[in-house]
N, C-alpha and C positions, 0 to 999 in steps of 0.2 A: 504494500500501501504505500510506505512512503517516497518510491521510484516513481511516484505519481505528480505532476508539476501541481503545487500547492492552490493555484487558481483551479485546478479542475478539478481535486478535493472539496475546494469552499465550496463547487455550486454542488454538492451532496448534499450543504445542507438546510436548503428547503426543501426537496422532494423528500427528505427522514423526517422532517419534522412535519409538514403540513398532506403528504402524502400526494403534490402536485406539485408541476414545474412551470414556473409562468416566461415565456418569454418577452421580455420590453424591447420596443422598438420608437423610432420617432412617434411613429402614425397609428400604431396599436400595442396590446398588449395581448397575447394568446396563450391561454394554458391546458395545457396536457395532463390527463391525468396520469401518476407515477407514483404510485403504491408499490415498494417493494421491498424484498429480503435481501439485504448488503449483508456481503459475507465477504470479510476480507484477511489477509493473515499480514505478516509480518516479520522480521526476523528482531531482535534485540537490539541490535546493532548494527552498522554496514557490513564487519564481518561476520556476523552469528555465531561468535561465541564466546558471549559476551559472561557468560558461566563458566567456563571453563578457563582457568589462570595459564592452563598449558600451552592453550591455544588462540587465544584473545589480543588482540593487537596491543601496545603499547600506549592507548587514548581512552582505554578500558580506564573507570565507568563514562569517563566525561561523552565517548563518543556513542554511547546509548542515550543520554541528555540530547544528544544533538540530533540525532538519526531520529528518534521519537517523535522529537520535535519539531521535525519535517508534517506532524498532522496536528492540526491546531486542538486547542481544549474545548472549543465550541462543539467541531467535529466529535472527537473522544466522547463528548456526553449526549450524543446523539447515539450509540453504540451500547443495546442494551447487554449484553452479554462479552464479556470479556474472559475469554481463556488461555491457560499457562500450556501450551503443549513442551514438555519437556524432551529432548533428546532421546529416543529407542535405542536402550541399552540392549547388547548384544544378549544376554542372556533371557532379556523380555519375550524373545523372537521364537522360542520355543514354549511361552507359556501356552496354558489352552483359551483358548474363544473363551469370550464374557459368555456369562448365564443366561443376559438379556439378547436376544439376535435382533436383527432390522427388524423381522416381523413383526416382536413383542411391544416392541417402541412403537412403531409404528401406528400399531391396534392401538396403545396407550394413548399418543396424540392422537388418535380420529375420536378416542371416547372423551377427551377434554374439549375436541370443538365441537361437540352433540352438545356439550355441557354448556359451552358459551354458546351456542347457539338457541338452546329454550332459553336461556337467562336474559336474551333481547327480544324474546318476542316481543315482552310489553312495550319495546320502543317502539314510538314512531317508524314508520319505516324508511322516512328521509334523514333521519338522526340516526339511523339503528347503526352500530359497529357490528363487523364480523367476528372481529375476534376481540379480548380483553385488548390488545395494543393498540383498538381506536378508541378505548372509552376514556371520559376526559371530566373532567369538572365532579358537579353531583351525584354523576353516577359512576364517575369513578368510585369514588368515598364511599357512596353506597354499596357496591358490590367487591372492593378489596378493601375495607378498612378489617386493621389485623387486631385479633385478641387484645387486652390493655398490655401482656409482656412484649407482642409483637411492636405493639407503639411505642413505646418505650425503650427501646434496641433501635425502633428505625429514627426515633426523632434524637437518641444518643449519637449516632451511630451519623446523622445528617448533619451536627455537631462538629461533630471527631473529622469526620471527612470533606469538610463545607461540600458537602452536594447543593448543587442551585437546585430551585422549585423544579429544575428539567427533569432531571437526576431523581429527587424525593418519588415526583411520580412515573417515575418508569420502573424504578426500583416497588413500588405497589403495585405494576401492570404486571411484571415478571413474577411478584410473589403473588398473586392471583391465579396466574397460571401456573405456578408448581402446588399448587392448593389444588388446581385442578387435577394437573395430572396425579396425584395423592389420593383422587377422589374425596379430597377433604371439603364439607361446605364453609369452615371455619377460615382464613388465613392467619396459621399459627405464628410465633414465633420462629418456630424453624424454616418456615419457607421465607422468612422476611432475610434471615440471616443468611439465608443460600440466594438472596436476588442480591444479598450485598454483597457477596465474595465476587459476583459475577463485575461490580463497576470498576473501572482501571486502578487499578494503582502506580503512583509516580516511578517512572526509573531510579534505582538507590543511587545517592550520589555520591 
């Protein structure tokens, strides 16, 4: 992701936020639907060996800060799930496959989607979200309000992690979806904690 031009990356901010792309010209503004699922990858630094002192370049860890700063904070803030994928060790290649396969995961996702569809049936068609990711305002607070322990954790984490209002609401949406995947009606502290774990952590200084 950091190899793309900064202006190109910044142009993603509006579609990721609103689900629309607006092209402005002197005589007209044209709006196109642009609700997408962004999947992106990046190395921790330019050489890719930040976590291996024997292979890392002489500029580590400063190189990680410079490399990751090619992506702006506001763009990072619009990405809900940040997952660190460490290098695979040779010994791991001989491990048995995970207990839950792709078919099982797909079925669980489908059940969660059906739960969300039923949840939003009462919302007027013109305003009806397709998924939790589109819920906002009062509707989001209504469907994703965590239990007291979860609310307390989210409030404390928002202060500690300096979450923006956007980040706060994105954590709520992710937590609601995690609860749906678990088949839980209430957003528990566990779901809030997992949703918070997916927020971006700045590179070490």
